[in-house]
C-alpha positions, -999 to +999 in steps of 0.1 A: -038+059-207-003+051-193-005+079-168-038+065-155-024+030-153+007+043-134-016+062-110-036+030-103-003+011-097+010+038-073-023+038-054-023+000-051+013+001-039+005+028-013-025+008+000-004-023+001+023-005+021-003+008+046-018-027+050+016-043+055+026-016+079-006-020+099-002-058+100+035-055+111+025-030+138-002-054+151+023-083+150+047-063+170+020-055+195+020-018+185 
């Protein structure tokens, strides 16, 4: 149960990082 929760948290963090990176790239005109 803990492992599954941890995996979901990691996936959510990864998706969040990708979205933030994309938003930052667009903001910088990249």
